[in-house]
C-alpha positions in Angstrom: -3.3 -25.4 -9.8 0.4 -25.1 -9.0 1.4 -26.4 -12.5 -0.9 -23.7 -14.0 0.7 -21.0 -11.9 4.2 -22.2 -12.7 3.4 -22.2 -16.4 1.9 -18.7 -16.2 4.9 -17.3 -14.4 7.4 -19.0 -16.8 5.5 -17.4 -19.7 5.7 -13.9 -18.1 9.4 -14.4 -17.4 10.0 -15.2 -21.0 8.1 -12.1 -22.0 10.4 -10.0 -19.8 7.5 -9.0 -17.6 8.9 -10.3 -14.2 11.3 -8.0 -12.4 12.7 -8.3 -8.9 12.7 -5.8 -6.2 16.0 -4.5 -5.0 16.7 -3.3 -1.5 18.2 0.2 -1.6 19.8 2.3 1.1 20.0 6.1 0.3 23.4 7.5 1.4 22.8 11.1 0.4 24.3 13.4 -2.2 22.4 11.6 -5.0 23.9 8.2 -4.2 22.5 4.8 -3.0 23.9 1.6 -1.6 22.8 -1.7 -3.3 24.2 -5.0 -2.2 27.0 -3.3 -0.4 28.1 -1.2 -3.4 27.6 2.6 -3.7 26.2 4.0 -7.0 25.3 7.5 -8.3 21.5 7.2 -8.5 20.0 8.3 -11.8 16.7 6.5 -11.1 15.2 8.6 -8.4 12.4 11.2 -8.6 13.8 13.2 -5.7 14.4 16.0 -8.1 15.2 18.8 -5.6 17.1 16.6 -3.1 14.5 17.1 -0.4 13.9 13.5 0.6 16.8 13.7 3.1 16.3 17.3 4.1 16.6 18.0 7.8 13.7 20.5 7.9 11.3 17.8 6.7 12.6 15.3 9.3 12.3 17.9 12.0 8.7 18.7 11.0 7.8 15.0 11.0 9.4 14.5 14.4 7.4 17.5 15.9 4.2 16.0 14.6 5.0 12.5 15.9 3.1 13.0 19.2 0.6 11.9 20.5 0.0 9.4 17.7 1.9 7.9 14.7 -1.0 7.0 12.5 -4.3 8.8 11.8 -6.4 5.6 12.4 -9.4 6.8 10.3 -10.6 8.0 7.0 -11.0 11.7 6.4 -14.8 11.7 6.7 -14.6 9.9 10.1 -11.9 11.3 12.4 -8.9 11.3 10.1 -8.9 15.0 9.3 -6.4 16.9 11.6 -5.3 20.5 11.7 -2.2 19.4 9.7 -4.5 18.2 6.8 -6.4 21.5 6.9 -3.1 23.5 6.9 -1.6 21.5 4.0 -4.7 21.9 1.9 -4.8 25.7 2.5 -1.1 26.0 1.6 -1.6 23.9 -1.6 -4.5 26.0 -2.7 -2.3 29.1 -2.3 0.7 27.3 -4.0 -1.4 26.4 -7.0 -3.5 29.7 -7.1 -6.8 27.8 -6.8 -9.7 28.4 -4.4 -9.3 25.0 -2.7 -7.3 21.7 -2.5 -7.7 18.2 -1.4 -5.0 15.8 -0.2 -4.9 12.2 -1.3 -2.8 9.2 -0.2 -1.0 8.8 -3.5 -1.0 10.1 -7.1 -2.5 6.8 -8.2 -5.4 7.1 -5.8 -5.9 10.8 -6.8 -6.1 10.1 -10.5 -8.2 6.9 -10.3 -10.6 8.5 -7.8 -11.1 11.9 -9.3 -11.6 10.7 -12.9 -14.1 8.0 -11.9 -15.9 10.5 -9.7 -16.6 13.1 -12.4 -17.3 10.9 -15.4 -19.9 8.2 -16.1 -21.0 6.0 -18.9 -22.7 8.8 -20.8 -19.6 10.9 -20.8 -16.3 10.9 -22.7 -12.6 11.8 -22.1 -9.8 12.9 -24.4 -6.5 11.6 -23.1 -3.0 12.0 -24.3 -1.7 8.7 -25.6 1.3 8.7 -23.2 -0.7 9.6 -20.0 0.3 7.7 -16.9 -1.3 4.3 -16.1 -3.2 5.8 -13.2 -5.0 8.1 -15.6 -5.9 5.2 -17.9 -7.1 3.1 -15.0 -9.3 6.0 -13.8 -10.9 6.4 -17.2 -11.6 2.7 -17.4 -13.1 2.6 -13.9 -15.4 5.6 -14.8 -17.0 3.8 -17.7 -16.7 6.8 -19.9 -15.8 6.6 -23.6 -12.1 7.2 -24.0 -10.5 8.9 -27.0 -6.7 8.9 -27.1 -5.0 11.7 -29.1 -1.5 11.5 -30.4 1.1 12.6 -27.9 1.1 16.4 -27.6 -0.8 16.5 -30.9 -3.3 19.3 -30.5 -4.4 19.0 -34.2 -5.4 15.4 -33.6 -7.1 16.4 -30.3 -9.1 19.1 -32.2 -10.2 16.6 -34.8 -11.4 14.2 -32.2 -13.3 16.9 -30.3 -15.0 18.2 -33.4 -16.1 14.7 -34.4 -17.0 13.2 -31.0 -17.6 15.8 -28.2 -21.2 16.6 -29.1 -22.3 12.9 -28.8 -21.7 12.9 -25.0 -22.8 14.8 -21.9 -19.8 15.7 -19.8 -16.4 15.7 -21.4 -12.9 15.8 -19.9 -9.5 16.6 -21.5 -6.6 15.3 -19.4 -2.9 15.4 -19.9 0.3 15.3 -17.9 2.3 18.6 -18.0 5.7 16.9 -17.8 5.7 13.4 -19.1 7.4 10.9 -16.9 9.0 8.7 -19.6 9.8 11.3 -22.3 10.5 14.3 -20.1 8.7 16.6 -22.6 6.1 19.3 -21.9 2.4 19.5 -22.9 1.2 22.4 -25.1 -1.1 23.7 -22.4 -2.1 27.0 -24.0 -3.5 25.2 -27.1 -5.3 22.5 -25.0 -6.9 25.2 -22.9 -8.2 26.9 -26.1 -9.7 23.6 -27.3 -11.2 23.0 -23.9 -13.0 26.3 -24.0 -14.1 26.0 -27.6 -15.7 22.5 -27.0 -17.1 23.1 -23.4 -14.9 20.5 -21.7 -13.6 20.0 -18.2 -9.8 20.1 -18.1 -7.5 18.3 -15.7 -3.7 18.2 -15.6 -1.2 15.9 -13.8 1.7 18.0 -12.5 3.4 15.1 -10.7 6.7 15.7 -12.5 6.4 19.5 -12.8 5.5 20.4 -9.2 8.5 22.0 -7.5 10.6 22.1 -10.7 8.7 24.6 -12.9 7.0 27.9 -12.1 8.3 31.1 -10.4 7.7 29.6 -7.0 7.8 25.9 -8.0 4.1 25.7 -8.5 4.3 23.8 -11.8 3.7 24.5 -15.5 0.1 25.6 -15.1 1.3 28.5 -13.0 4.4 29.2 -15.1 2.1 29.7 -18.1 -0.5 31.6 -16.1 -3.3 29.1 -16.8 -4.4 28.3 -13.2 -7.9 29.8 -13.7 -8.4 28.0 -17.1 -7.6 24.5 -15.8 -10.4 23.0 -13.6 -8.3 20.4 -11.7 -4.6 20.6 -11.1 -3.3 17.4 -9.6 0.2 16.6 -8.4 2.3 14.7 -5.9 4.4 15.4 -2.8 6.5 12.2 -3.4 8.8 13.5 -6.1 10.4 17.0 -6.1 8.9 17.7 -2.7 10.6 14.7 -1.1 7.6 13.5 0.9 4.5 11.4 0.2 1.0 11.7 -0.9 -0.8 13.8 -3.6 -3.0 16.8 -4.0 -5.7 18.2 -6.3 -6.4 21.9 -6.5 -9.8 23.0 -7.7 -12.9 25.1 -6.9 -14.6 25.0 -3.5 -17.7 23.4 -5.0 -15.7 20.7 -6.8 -13.8 19.9 -3.6 -17.0 19.4 -1.7 -18.2 17.1 -4.4 -15.0 15.1 -4.3 -15.3 14.7 -0.5 -18.6 13.0 -1.0 -18.1 11.2 -4.3 -14.5 10.2 -4.7 -14.2 6.6 -3.5 -10.4 6.5 -3.2 -10.6 9.5 -0.9 -13.7 8.3 1.1 -12.6 4.8 1.7 -8.9 5.2 2.7 -7.3 5.9 6.0 -5.9 9.4 5.9 -2.2 10.1 5.7 -0.6 10.4 9.2 0.3 13.8 10.6 4.0 12.9 10.4 3.8 12.7 6.6 1.6 15.8 6.3 3.9 17.9 8.4 6.9 17.0 6.1 4.8 17.9 3.0 4.0 21.3 4.6 7.7 21.9 5.3 8.6 20.9 1.7 6.3 23.5 0.2 8.0 26.3 2.2 11.5 25.1 1.1 10.4 24.9 -2.6 9.1 28.5 -2.5 12.1 30.0 -0.9 15.0 28.0 -2.4 14.5 28.7 -6.1 18.2 27.8 -6.9 17.4 24.2 -6.5 15.1 24.1 -9.6 17.3 26.6 -11.5 20.4 24.5 -11.1 18.6 21.3 -11.7 17.2 22.4 -15.1 20.6 24.0 -16.0 22.3 20.6 -15.4 19.6 18.8 -17.4 20.1 21.0 -20.4 23.9 20.4 -20.1 23.5 16.6 -20.0 21.1 16.5 -22.9 23.3 18.7 -25.0 26.5 16.7 -24.3 24.8 13.4 -25.0 23.5 14.7 -28.3 27.0 15.8 -29.2 28.1 12.2 -28.6 25.5 10.9 -31.0 22.9 9.6 -28.5 19.2 10.0 -29.2 17.7 11.9 -26.3 14.4 13.6 -25.6 12.7 16.0 -23.3 12.8 19.5 -22.0 12.9 18.8 -18.3 14.9 17.2 -15.5 14.0 13.8 -17.1 16.5 12.9 -19.8 15.6 9.7 -21.7 18.3 8.0 -23.8 16.4 6.1 -26.5 17.9 2.7 -27.1 14.9 1.0 -28.8 16.0 -2.6 -28.2 15.1 -4.2 -24.9 18.2 -6.4 -24.6 20.5 -3.5 -25.5 18.8 -1.3 -22.8 19.4 -4.0 -20.2 23.1 -4.5 -21.2 23.7 -0.8 -21.2 22.2 -0.6 -17.7 24.4 -3.4 -16.4 27.5 -1.8 -18.1 26.8 1.5 -16.3 26.3 -0.2 -13.0 29.8 -1.7 -13.4 31.0 2.0 -13.7 29.1 3.1 -10.6 25.9 4.4 -12.1 22.4 3.1 -11.2 20.3 3.6 -14.3 17.1 1.6 -14.7 16.2 0.3 -18.2 12.6 1.1 -19.2 11.0 -1.5 -21.5 7.6 -2.7 -22.7 4.9 -2.5 -21.4 6.0 0.8 -19.6 6.9 2.2 -23.0 5.7 1.1 -26.5 7.5 -1.7 -28.2 10.7 -0.5 -29.9 10.9 2.5 -27.5 13.2 0.9 -24.8 15.3 3.5 -23.1 17.5 4.5 -20.2 15.5 7.1 -18.2 17.9 9.5 -16.5 16.3 11.4 -13.6 18.5 14.2 -12.5 18.3 15.7 -9.0 19.7 18.8 -7.3 22.4 16.6 -5.7 24.0 15.6 -9.0 27.0 17.7 -9.8 28.4 18.7 -13.2 31.4 16.4 -12.4 29.1 13.5 -11.9 27.5 14.2 -15.3 30.8 14.4 -17.1 31.9 11.1 -15.5 28.6 9.5 -16.6 29.1 10.8 -20.2 32.6 9.4 -20.3 31.3 6.0 -19.1 28.4 5.6 -21.5 30.4 6.5 -24.5 32.6 3.5 -23.8 29.7 1.1 -24.2 29.9 -1.0 -27.4 
């Protein structure tokens, strides 16, 4: 048995699929400490710099008594006044009738999709959707049709050819894609959803807090809240906390409470976490300069890198530098670490073969001076 395991692990290592965990100590201002050395951190999803915000810490501390954990699932005794308050605030934030809080984005996507679809149904999913969406579809047993990334012509062709063969049908897409940083054509997808009588769900994990007049995301920025049936997102990125949400109708929320297995069979998030998420929502709504400056800096970095001849993508705070070769991506990452920048190389299977990249995640804490220093460093790589 041990020989078989050793052989298996050696094969995976040769395939580049084994990566080790690194212990990281956040030091503030967009920096981290790794093995005693400080780096500017370009691999964090703390887009608005709220993970170390004092208001979030104070809210958590206030909720710390009388218990630390919730000790139960939501349907037992794990629903507190904090959970109720957060769900009410999320519903208002997303301009939907109701909302449900989940323990993570992964649990939300896997649970929701598998709760609303079955073997007689189908789903149309963007080819670059997150793994949690793909896993939820597989768990549901529904027939999956993958349309070309942000390709609404292809989606329309698939709907015309396949939709009528199935009972319920779901169209699902991210709004800001985590590895390319680009934005889904929501208006056209909504039109197709209506024309073909589909349910529509969007994943706003990387848009929440960053886009929209009050940081409500792209669905809100485009005025499509009423047209999209389920708007899912997370508290663990721009909001600096933990957990996830799904905003929807009252009726659909009640169905999820009774049918979504990842919600039913999980101990609820503790009040200390929920309280921080509530505080984060308030900061996002009142401090619009955080997202404005973030997106301004992202545009600046993208433009400067293009001027230097780099292939970059996206329209958001995520700026991928396309390297294509796995080994080159690793070498560039190590080179940048030597110059004080923590940039994680993204390789297969996270991205398709030949699409290796450096994924730059900007945060509100990154200054223009940091970006200029980074550009100067990366142009020296040979």
